C-alpha positions as CSV (number, residue, x, y, z in Angstrom):
1,X,9.6,17.2,23.9
2,X,5.4,16.6,23.1
3,X,5.4,13.1,21.4
4,X,4.1,13.3,17.6
5,X,0.9,11.5,17.2
6,X,1.3,8.7,14.3
7,X,-1.0,7.0,12.4
8,X,0.2,4.4,9.8
9,X,-1.4,3.8,5.8
10,X,-2.0,0.3,5.6
11,X,-0.4,-2.9,7.4
12,X,1.8,-3.7,4.8
13,X,5.1,-6.4,6.1
14,X,7.8,-3.4,6.6
15,X,5.5,-1.4,8.6
16,X,4.0,-3.9,10.7
17,X,7.2,-6.1,11.4
18,X,10.4,-3.5,11.4
19,X,9.3,0.0,11.3
20,X,6.0,0.3,13.8
21,X,8.3,-1.8,16.4
22,X,10.8,0.6,15.8
23,X,8.9,3.3,16.2
24,X,6.9,1.7,20.0
25,X,10.1,2.2,21.0
26,X,10.7,5.5,21.4
27,X,9.3,7.8,23.9
28,X,8.7,10.6,21.6
29,X,6.2,9.8,19.3
30,X,2.8,8.3,19.9
31,X,1.6,5.7,16.9
32,X,-1.9,6.2,17.4
33,X,-4.2,4.6,14.4
34,X,-3.4,1.8,11.4
35,X,-5.3,1.7,8.7
36,X,-6.1,-0.7,5.9
37,X,-8.8,-1.1,3.0
38,X,-9.9,-4.1,5.0
39,X,-11.4,-3.0,8.7
40,X,-10.8,-6.6,10.6
41,X,-6.9,-6.7,9.2
42,X,-6.3,-3.0,10.7
43,X,-8.4,-3.7,13.9
44,X,-6.0,-7.5,13.8
45,X,-2.9,-5.8,13.4
46,X,-3.5,-2.8,15.9
47,X,-4.5,-5.5,18.4
48,X,-1.3,-7.2,17.7
49,X,0.8,-3.7,18.3
50,X,-1.1,-2.4,20.9
51,X,-2.5,0.2,18.1
52,X,-5.4,2.2,19.8
53,X,-7.4,3.1,16.7
54,X,-8.2,0.9,14.3
55,X,-9.4,2.9,10.6
56,X,-11.1,0.4,7.8
57,X,-10.1,3.1,5.1
58,X,-7.0,5.6,4.5
59,X,-9.2,8.4,4.4
60,X,-11.0,8.0,7.2
61,X,-7.8,8.0,9.0
62,X,-6.6,11.0,7.5
63,X,-9.4,12.8,8.8
64,X,-8.0,12.1,12.0
65,X,-7.8,15.3,14.0
66,X,-5.5,13.8,16.3
67,X,-3.1,13.0,13.9
68,X,-0.3,15.0,12.9
69,X,2.2,12.9,10.3
70,X,1.6,9.4,8.8
71,X,3.9,6.7,8.0
72,X,3.4,5.3,3.8
73,X,4.5,2.1,3.4
74,X,2.6,1.0,0.1
75,X,3.4,-0.2,-2.7
76,X,5.6,1.8,-5.0
77,X,2.6,2.7,-7.1
78,X,0.9,4.2,-4.8
79,X,4.2,6.4,-3.0
80,X,2.9,9.7,-4.2
81,X,-1.0,9.6,-4.4
82,X,-1.8,8.7,-1.3
83,X,2.0,11.0,0.3
84,X,-0.2,13.6,-2.1
85,X,-3.2,12.7,-1.0
86,X,-2.5,12.8,3.0
87,X,-1.1,16.3,2.6
88,X,-3.8,18.2,1.5
89,X,-4.9,16.0,5.2
90,X,-2.5,18.6,6.7
91,X,-0.4,15.1,7.9
92,X,2.9,15.1,7.6
93,X,4.5,12.1,5.9
94,X,7.5,10.1,5.8
95,X,7.2,8.0,3.2
96,X,8.7,4.6,2.2
97,X,11.9,4.1,-0.6
98,X,11.6,4.6,-3.5
99,X,9.5,8.0,-3.4
100,X,7.9,6.9,-6.6
101,X,8.2,5.7,-9.9
102,X,10.2,8.0,-11.5
103,X,11.4,11.8,-10.9
104,X,8.6,12.8,-13.0
105,X,6.3,11.6,-10.6
106,X,8.7,12.7,-7.5
107,X,8.1,16.6,-9.4
108,X,4.3,15.6,-8.1
109,X,5.1,15.9,-4.3
110,X,6.8,19.5,-4.6
111,X,3.4,20.9,-4.5
112,X,2.2,19.8,-0.6
113,X,0.9,22.6,0.8
114,X,3.4,25.6,2.5
115,X,4.3,24.1,6.4
116,X,4.0,20.2,5.2
117,X,7.3,17.9,6.1
118,X,7.4,15.3,3.3
119,X,10.7,12.5,3.4
120,X,11.7,9.6,2.2
121,X,12.1,7.0,4.1
122,X,15.7,6.2,4.0
123,X,16.0,4.4,7.7
124,X,20.3,4.2,6.7
125,X,21.2,7.5,6.9
126,X,19.7,7.3,10.0
127,X,21.1,4.1,11.7
128,X,24.1,4.0,14.0
129,X,26.5,2.3,11.6
130,X,25.9,4.7,9.0
131,X,26.6,7.9,10.4
132,X,29.5,6.4,12.3
133,X,30.7,5.0,8.8
134,X,30.5,8.8,7.7
135,X,31.7,10.6,10.8
136,X,35.0,8.2,9.8
137,X,35.0,9.3,5.7
138,X,35.2,12.9,6.8
139,X,37.8,12.2,9.0
140,X,39.9,10.5,6.5
141,X,40.7,7.5,8.7
142,X,40.6,6.1,5.4
143,X,42.5,8.2,3.1
144,X,40.4,9.3,0.0
145,X,37.6,6.9,-0.7
146,X,37.5,6.0,-4.3
147,X,35.2,2.6,-4.0
148,X,32.5,1.9,-3.0
149,X,30.9,-1.9,-3.6
150,X,27.4,-2.9,-2.5
151,X,26.1,-6.4,-2.8
152,X,22.4,-6.9,-1.4
153,X,20.2,-9.9,-2.3
154,X,17.0,-12.2,-1.7
155,X,15.3,-14.8,-3.2
156,X,11.3,-14.3,-3.9
157,X,9.6,-15.3,-6.6
158,X,5.6,-15.1,-5.5
159,X,3.9,-13.7,-8.2
160,X,1.6,-12.7,-6.2
161,X,4.2,-10.1,-4.5
162,X,4.4,-6.8,-5.4
163,X,8.0,-6.9,-5.5
164,X,7.4,-9.2,-8.4
165,X,5.3,-7.3,-10.0
166,X,6.8,-4.7,-12.6
167,X,3.4,-2.6,-13.6
168,X,3.1,-1.1,-9.4
169,X,7.4,-0.8,-9.3
170,X,8.6,-4.5,-8.8
171,X,12.1,-5.5,-9.4
172,X,15.3,-5.3,-7.8
173,X,16.5,-1.7,-8.7
174,X,13.8,-0.1,-8.0
175,X,13.2,-1.9,-4.2
176,X,17.3,-2.7,-3.1
177,X,19.4,-0.7,-5.7
178,X,17.9,2.5,-4.4
179,X,20.1,1.8,-1.3
180,X,23.6,1.4,-2.8
181,X,22.6,4.9,-4.6
182,X,21.5,6.2,-1.1
183,X,24.6,5.5,1.0
184,X,26.9,6.3,-2.4
185,X,25.8,9.9,-2.4
186,X,25.4,9.7,1.7
187,X,29.4,8.7,2.1
188,X,30.9,9.9,-1.1
189,X,29.2,13.5,0.2
190,X,28.1,14.5,-3.9
191,X,26.5,13.4,-7.4
192,X,27.1,10.9,-10.3
193,X,28.3,12.1,-13.2
194,X,26.8,9.4,-15.2
195,X,25.9,5.9,-15.0
196,X,25.7,2.0,-16.6
197,X,23.7,-1.0,-16.1
198,X,23.1,-4.5,-17.5
199,X,19.9,-6.2,-15.8
200,X,18.6,-9.6,-16.4
201,X,14.5,-9.5,-16.1
202,X,12.5,-12.6,-15.1
203,X,10.6,-14.0,-18.6
204,X,7.4,-14.5,-16.3
205,X,7.4,-11.0,-14.5
206,X,9.2,-8.5,-16.3
207,X,11.2,-7.4,-13.1
208,X,14.5,-7.3,-13.0
209,X,15.3,-9.9,-11.0
210,X,19.2,-8.8,-11.3
211,X,20.1,-5.3,-11.6
212,X,24.0,-4.7,-11.5
213,X,25.5,-1.4,-11.8
214,X,28.3,1.2,-12.1
215,X,27.8,5.0,-11.3
216,X,30.5,7.4,-12.2
217,X,30.7,10.3,-9.4
218,X,33.8,12.3,-11.2
219,X,37.0,12.8,-9.2
220,X,37.5,9.1,-9.5
221,X,35.6,8.0,-7.7
222,X,32.7,5.1,-8.6
223,X,30.4,3.3,-7.3
224,X,29.7,-0.6,-8.7
225,X,26.6,-2.7,-7.2
226,X,25.3,-5.3,-8.4
227,X,21.0,-5.8,-6.4
228,X,18.7,-9.5,-7.3
229,X,15.6,-10.3,-5.6
230,X,16.8,-14.3,-6.7
231,X,19.6,-14.9,-5.9
232,X,20.7,-15.9,-2.1
233,X,19.7,-13.4,0.7
234,X,23.5,-11.2,0.9
235,X,24.2,-8.1,1.7
236,X,27.3,-6.0,2.3
237,X,29.2,-3.2,1.6
238,X,33.1,-2.0,0.9
239,X,33.8,1.2,1.4
240,X,38.0,1.5,-0.7
241,X,40.1,4.4,0.8
242,X,44.1,5.1,-0.1
243,X,44.3,4.4,2.7
244,X,42.4,1.7,4.3
245,X,38.4,0.2,3.8
246,X,35.5,-0.1,5.7
247,X,33.8,-3.7,5.7
248,X,29.5,-2.9,7.0
249,X,28.4,-6.7,8.2
250,X,24.8,-5.7,8.0
251,X,24.4,-2.8,6.0
252,X,21.2,-2.2,5.4
253,X,18.8,-4.5,7.5
254,X,20.5,-4.4,10.6
255,X,19.5,-6.6,13.3
256,X,17.6,-4.0,15.8
257,X,18.6,-6.4,19.2
258,X,22.0,-7.3,18.2
259,X,25.1,-4.3,18.0
260,X,25.5,-3.5,14.3
261,X,29.6,-4.3,13.3
262,X,32.3,-2.6,10.8
263,X,35.4,-3.5,9.6
264,X,38.3,-1.3,9.9
265,X,41.3,-1.9,8.3
266,X,44.7,-0.4,7.1
267,X,46.7,-1.5,4.9
268,X,47.7,-4.5,5.6
269,X,45.1,-7.2,4.3
270,X,42.7,-8.2,6.0
271,X,44.0,-7.0,9.1
272,X,42.2,-4.8,11.4
273,X,39.2,-4.3,13.3
274,X,36.0,-5.3,14.1
275,X,34.4,-2.0,15.8
276,X,30.7,-2.5,17.3
277,X,28.2,-0.2,18.1
278,X,25.6,0.1,20.7
279,X,22.5,-1.8,20.4
280,X,19.8,0.4,18.5
281,X,17.5,0.6,15.9
282,X,17.2,2.9,12.7
283,X,13.9,2.6,12.1
284,X,13.3,4.0,16.0
285,X,15.5,6.9,15.2
286,X,14.6,7.6,11.7
287,X,11.0,8.0,13.5
288,X,12.8,10.3,16.0
289,X,13.9,12.4,14.2
290,X,11.5,13.4,11.5
291,X,9.5,13.6,14.9
292,X,11.5,16.3,16.3
293,X,11.8,18.0,12.6
294,X,7.7,18.0,13.0
295,X,8.0,19.5,16.0
296,X,10.9,22.4,14.6
297,X,13.6,21.1,17.1
298,X,16.1,20.0,14.3
299,X,15.8,21.2,10.7
300,X,14.8,18.5,7.7
301,X,18.4,17.3,6.3
302,X,16.5,15.0,3.4
303,X,13.5,16.2,2.2
304,X,11.8,15.9,-1.4
305,X,14.4,17.7,-3.3
306,X,17.0,14.6,-2.2
307,X,14.3,12.3,-3.7
308,X,13.5,13.4,-6.8
309,X,17.6,13.5,-7.4
310,X,17.7,10.0,-5.8
311,X,14.9,9.2,-8.3
312,X,17.1,11.1,-11.0
313,X,19.5,8.6,-11.2
314,X,17.5,5.6,-11.2
315,X,16.2,6.8,-14.1
316,X,19.4,6.8,-15.9
317,X,20.2,3.1,-15.1
318,X,16.4,1.9,-16.8
319,X,17.6,3.9,-19.7
320,X,20.9,2.8,-19.4
321,X,19.3,-1.0,-19.5
322,X,17.9,0.2,-23.0
323,X,21.2,2.6,-24.6
324,X,23.3,0.7,-23.8
325,X,25.5,3.6,-22.9
326,X,25.9,5.7,-19.8
327,X,23.3,8.3,-18.9
328,X,23.6,11.3,-17.2
329,X,21.2,11.9,-14.5
């Protein structure tokens, strides 16, 4: 396959620390440019990462005819505007999660030009460990799955960090609460019928520093989760079925340099085995899958419709915070 030529919008940390290093491992793509509002910043990162071109504006990079696809890791409030700008410039777009601030804003992405591919960058759906777990669930290795429990937290009180700025989409639910929603939809193969949540907001930032939620998927299936931006760093997923349990050790920030593991248990408590998968980089796999869609080698698994649905569920959790009731997505 002819390598897809990529440009990177901004020097956001998720991009330079995780996504771009993963992309650079692949023979199926070429990162040819990186851009920033500050030309010197773009030049510095281009030199560090070995990227040929550096642009001092997003517009200049989007005008480059060599670039076929772009990755957009800007703060949440700029996801839709820059994705639309890139699409109108004829570029396919892989946009960081969450794809928008609200479902209503995400609806604007239906207006991308014909033939342009837009997808939300949920790398977990391309990760080897999640594909393996999904396959086990599909084959009913743990029976009928009824409960998914997710904990995900980190500690960040930096007022300059975008995650602590409410007006531009900061807070726990948008930043990391979108993961429990995505993986539960993936594992259950269904959509929640109703959701409810409780929040604790930082008195200074106004962001949700702790969000806990419950989603009813019908037929006795439930997701329960707690996510926090100001608690001890931790993440774990438990998937419970009628014949066993799967525990994913590092479900979201899976290290790219060592095997990912999950625990498979039968019907005796805590008796089972850890399963290791070959070393892989979920960000590399994500970009390669997107590139194959661009080249027409495979169909797009999750597009704009899926991203809008994810935002509808997030919106419902926020409505539940205010109403104190169950809400329908």
